[in-house]
N, C-alpha and C positions, 0 to 999 in steps of 0.2 A: 393544145389538145387537152381536154378535160380528163382527169384520171377517173377511172371507174373503180369505185370502192366495193370490194367484195364483202358479202355478208359475214359477220363474225360467228364463229362457232359458239354454241351455248357454253357458259362457264361452269354451271353446276352439274353434278352427276345426275340429278333428277331431270333437268332439262335435256341433257344429252340422251339419257335412256328413253325419255318420252319421244324424242325426235326419231330415234332409231326404231322404236316399237311402232310409232305412228306411220313411218314410211313402209315398214313391213306389213302393217295391218292394211294400209291403203292398197298396196300391191295385191294382197290377198283378196280384198274386197273387189278390186277391178277384175281379177281373174275369175272370182266366184260369180260376179254379176254377168260377165260375158258368157261363162260356161252355163249359167242358169238359163239365160235367154236362148243360147244356141241349142241346148240339149233338153230343156224342160218347157219353158214358156212358149217358144215358137212352135215346137211340135204339138203341144196341147192346143194352141190357138188354131193351128191348121186343122187338127182333128175335129175340134169343135165347130169350125166353119163348114167343114165337109159334112158333119152330122146334121147341122141345121139346113144346109142346102139339100141334103137327101130328104129331110123331113118335109121341106117345102115342095119338092118335086113329087114325093110320095103322096102328100096331101092332095095336090092337084090331080094326080092319077086316080086316086081313090074317089075323089068327088066326081070325076068324069065317068067312072065305071058304075057308080051308084045310080039307082033309078031316081028320077026327079023327086018322087015323094019322100025319099030317104035323105035327100041332100040337106034339108034344113036341120034335121037331127044331127047329122054329121058336122055341119058348121057349128052348131051349139057345142058339141062335144070337143071340137078342136079349140074353140074359144076358151072353154073352161079348163081344159087340160093343158094346152100348149100356148095359150095367148095368141092364137093365129086367127085372123079375120079373113074369111073367104068372100070375095065379091065378084059376082058375075058381071055386074055393071062396071064398065071401065071408067075410072076417074081421070081427069086431066090434071096430073100432078107434076110439079117441077122435079127435075133430076137433082139428086143430092150433090151439092157443090164439092164438099171435101169428104174424102173417104178415110176415116180412121183405119188403123191397121186391120182390125178384126173384120170390118165391113168390106174392106178391099179384098180380103181373103174369101169372104162369103160371095161377093160378086164374081170372083174368079171361079169358085167351085160351081156356082150356078151356071156360068157360061160353059164350063166343061160338060155339065150334065145335059144342058139344053141345046148345045151345039151352036152357040153364038153369044155375043156380048149381052149381058143382062145388067142394065143400070138399076141402081136403087133410087126410089122416088121418095121425096120428103112429104109426109102428111103432117096433120096437126100434132098428134101424139104418137103416131106410128110411122114406121118405114114400110114402104110398099114395093112389091116387085111384080112385074108382068110375067106370067107363066103361061105360054101357049101350050095347050094340051088337048088333044083329041078334037080339034076344030073349035075349041073354046079359047077365049082370051081372058083368063082369070087374073085377078089381082089379089094377091095375098099380103095382108098386113101383119107385121110382127113388131114386138116391142123394140124400141130404140135404146132401152136402158141396158146397155152392155158396158161393163167396166173395162175401159181401155187400159192396156198395160202402159205404165209410165216408167221407162228405164231410168230417166234422169232423177225422178223423185225417189224411186227405189234405191238408187245408188246414194242419193243424199241422205236418206234415212239410215241406210246401212253404215255409211261413213260417219254420220253424226253419232249414232249409238256405238259404233266400234271405237271412235275416238274417245268417247266418254269412258267406255270400258277399259281401253288401253291406258288412259290417263290415271284412273283410280287404281288399276291393277299395278301399274308401274310405280305410282305414288306409294302404295303399300309395300311393294317389294324393295324399292330404293330406300325408303325410310328405314326399313329394317337393316339394310346394309349401310346406309349413309350415317345413321345415328352413331354407331360405334366409330366410324371413320372420323366424324366431326369431333368426337371426344378425343381421339388420338391427336387430331390436328390442333385442337385447343390446348391439350397438355403439352404438345411439342412446342407450340408458340410461346407458352408461358413458362416452360421449363428453363430454369437458369442454374441448374445444378443443386438446387435446394434438396436436402434429404427428406423434408417433410412433405414431398409431393404425394398427392392422393393416388394410389395405384388404380389403374384401369380395371374394370371388372372383366375377368377372363371367362366370359360366357358367350353364347351364340354359336354360329357356325364354326367349323373347325378352323377355317382360314382366319376369321376375325379373332377367335380366341387365341390362336397362335400369334397373331400380330400384337394383341394386347399383352400377352405373356412376354414376348420378346421386348416390347417397349418398356414394360415394367423392369425387366432385367437390365436393359440398357440404362434406364434412368437411375437405378440403384447403383450400378457400376460407375456411371459418370459422377453421381453425387459423392460416392465414396472416394473416387479419384481426386475430385476437386477439394474435398475435405482434407484428404491426406496431403495434397499439394499445399493448401493454405496453412495447415499445421506445420509442415516441414519448412515452408518459407518463413513463417513467424518464428519458429524455433531457431533456425539458422541466423536470421536477422538479429534476434535477441542475443544469441550467444556471441555474435561478432562484436557487440558493443564492448565486451570486457577486454579483448585484445586491443581494440582501438583506444580505450581509456589508458591501457598500459603504455601504448606507443606515444600517446600525448604526454604522459608522465615522464617517459624516457626522453622525449624532446625537451621538456622543461628542465630536466636535470643535466643536459649536456653542458660541458664547460664553455666558457666564453670564447675559447680559441676556435670553436667550430664556426665555419662560414655562415653568417646570418642568412644569406640568400638560400643556402642549402636547407637550412631549418625552415625558412618560409615556404619553399617548394614542398617540403614534407608536410607542413601544416595544411597547405592547400589540398594536397592529395588526400590527407586524412579527412578534411571537411567534405570533399567530394564523396569519399567512401561513406561517411556518416550520413550524408544526404541520401545516397542510394539505399542504405539500410533503413533509414527513416521512411522513405517511400514504400519500401517493401513491407515494413511493419504496418503502416497505415492502410495499405491495400489489403493485407491479410485480415486486419480487424474490421475493415469496412465491408468485406464480402459476407461476413457472418453476422452482421448487425441486424437486429430485429427492428422493423419500422414501428414508428409511434406517431401520435398526433402532435404536430408542432405548429406554433404560430409562425408562419413563414416570414412575414415582413420584418418583425423584430429580429428574428434569427439571422436573416441576410444582412440587416443593418449592423448587427453585432460583429459579423464576420468582416464586413467592409471597414468597420471602424478601426480594425487592427492594422490597416495600411497607412503608412506615412504619406504616400503619394495620394493625390486626390482621385478617388474613384466615385463617380457620380451614380447615385441610386435613384431610379425613376420607377417607383411602384405604381401599378394600376389596380391595386387591391387594397382593401381595408386592413388596418392593423390587426384585426381579429380573424383574418383569413387563416384557416387551418388546412393542413394537408397531412396525409399519412406518408411519412418519409423516414429514412434511416438518418438520424442527425449527423453522425460522424462522417458517414459516406457522402452525404450531401455537402457538408462543410468542405471535405477534401476536394470534391468535384468543383465546387465554386471557387475555392482558393487556387486550384490548378489552372482553371480557366482565366481567372483574374491575373494570376502571375504570368501566364502566357501572353495575355493581352498587354500588360505593362512592359514585359520584356521586349516585345516586338512592335508595340504600337506607341505607347506613351500616354495615351488618354483612353480610359475605359469607362463605359457606361453600362450599368446593370439595370435591365428593365424586367420587372416582375409582373406577370399576368397570372390569372387563374390556371394552375397546372402547367405553367410554362415560365422558363427563365431564359432571358437573352443577355449575352455578354458581347458587347460590341467594342472594337478598338479601331483606331485610325491608322493602323500599320500598313505594310505593303500588300496585305491580303495573301490568300492561299489559292494558287491556281486550281481550277476545277479537277484536273487530272490527278492532283495530289491529295484531295480531300479525304480519301479513304486511307491512303498510305500514312498520313500523319498520325494515325492512331496506332501505328506499329511501333514497338519499342526501338528507341535510338534512331528513328528515321528523321532526317533533316533535309530541308530544301536549301540548296546551296545559295540561291539568290537572295533568300530572306532569312535563313536560319543557319547558324554556324556555331561552332564550339565556343567562339568568343562571346556569344550572347549569354552563356551560362546555362545552368539547368542540367538535370541528370539525363534528359532525353526520354524519361519515362512518364512525364506529366500527362500527356494526352492518352498514352496507353493505359495508365491507371484510371483515367477518367472513363474510358470506354469499358474497361473491365468492371468497374463499379456500377456503371449504368446497366450493363448486361446482367450483373448479379441481382440488381433490384428492379429490373424490368423498365428502366427509363430509356428514353430515346434521345439521341444527340445527333445534330446535323450541323454542317458548316456551309455557309453561303456568303455572298458579298454583302457588305454594308453600304449604305448610301450616306454621303457621296463616295466614300472609299474606305477600305479597310476590311475587316473580317467580322462576321456575326456568327456566333455559336449559339444554337438554340437547344435548350435542354427541356424535354417534356417529362415531367415526373408524376403526372396524374391524368 
């Protein structure tokens, strides 16, 4: 059985407002049209038909009551004043086939006044009606130029003009409301805790001004919080280097009688602590770095040349390709991705495209359900990641933090024919 796809709701505020206003305007138009025909047009049409039927009957009565010598003058007067042609000679005319609404009402009113059905007859330019009066069989012709009411066309005109008015009115109103909301959305999308963010103008209606004011306050507080956190992290990490150096010196001065295995374990622990401190320092420096124009291809090649293991570089851009990036942060992200690939894959390929960098390894891959969690600090996948593989457990977490700080996008998916591909979009 085929599935029935439901229509999707409009996505934009303008489209939704136009839809709501259009539905409301359409209902108003339908109600107004029905009410206009029921209480205005139909009564006026009935009254007009009744008046014209009375005029035709009164004309015939007056003609009969006039003396024969006065009748030609009366016929001329009625023709000039009311476009009525009085004929004593009866013409053999066909009956009108279709009766528009007005002429149907006229025939009905004539029938009520003359006491029987009165058909309308079709002439060349006029409509005629037989009026028996005072022993005479008069035929009275009148103009067929009557503007018939057209409910469908009237409704179409009203709906068309109403839709245009609703559209432009809602466009004006929604733009005044949506423009500040769009600015808020854009600022929120690009806000990464930078203190130099441009404040939103706190103008307009009270609700929008309050929204802008609260957003500016929130952005300032978050920027201050992140700045303080980064400064505190950098300060603590820097100050920890001194006791680590003293501990290394103390280990070097231990007498030979101390168990060498114990000293080795202490040295490994100190190296792990030093690596954690180094990661924290690099993260703190990378988040506050100012972007600059860099020749990306030579820059990436220089980073990859520092590895003893073979890391294949496959650029798809010219050597002169420039991009606005934060060099130290970009270096740290690239090194962390390559280190992660070498640690868990063994063979790494770095592919550079305009605005995009891909790091691919041939390791066991990362299951789809864990591709968001691997960016959390110290998260490991038991089947493919363990403490025996080394690392501080902060590599991908630092990568994500640096990407968020500089507005880069990072994603993980499967490589072909196997392994992991990490895509970094930096422009």
